N, C-alpha and C positions, 0 to 999 in steps of 0.2 A: 694786266692783262692787256694784250693786244687787239684794237681794233681794226687795224690796218693791215693791210696782205693775210685776208683773211677771208670766209665767205659770209656774206652778206646775211647768209640765212640762218645758219646755223654756228657761225663765228669761230669754228674749225680753222686754226691757222694753217696756213700753205706751208708746205714742204719746201718748196722753189719759189720762193722769196715772190708769191703772188703767178708767177709765170702759169702755173697750173688749174688757175682759176678760169670760170671761162664767163662772158662778159656777156648780159642780156639784161634788157630793161632797164638800163643804168645802176647792175649790180652784178658784182662778180660772183660768182657762183664755185662750188666745187661740185664735183661731177655727179654725187649722188643728190643734193639739192636741185643740180638742173633739169635731172631723171625726171623727178619726184615733181616740180614745179610744172612740166613739160605736159605731164600726163592730163590735167582739166584745168578747167578756169577755176574751179571750187581751190583746189591746191594752191591755184598762184594768190586769192584772197587770204585763204585762213595762214598760209607760209609768210605772206607780209605781216598779217597781223601777230601772227606769233614772235616775228622777227623785232618786230617795234616794244613786243613786252619783255622780249630779253634784252635788249638794249636799254629799255627805262630800268630793269636790274641791274644792268653792268653801270649805268650812271651812278644811281643808288651806291651803289659798292663805292664805287670810288670819292664820291661826295661824304662817306661815313671813315675813310681814310684820313683824308685832310681835314 
């Protein structure tokens, strides 16, 4: 799995080499995550927590492969 040129929150890979991602708060986001992120302060907090959990799982999977 690639973790670059993808949404920082949902890790969905960009189809246009990252050109279709929206930069905000030092993150690159797909349009769906951007809209949800902007809805409320609660969404901003919980989406960041969920992204951290997702990246921890990705790292654990990568460590198991090696």
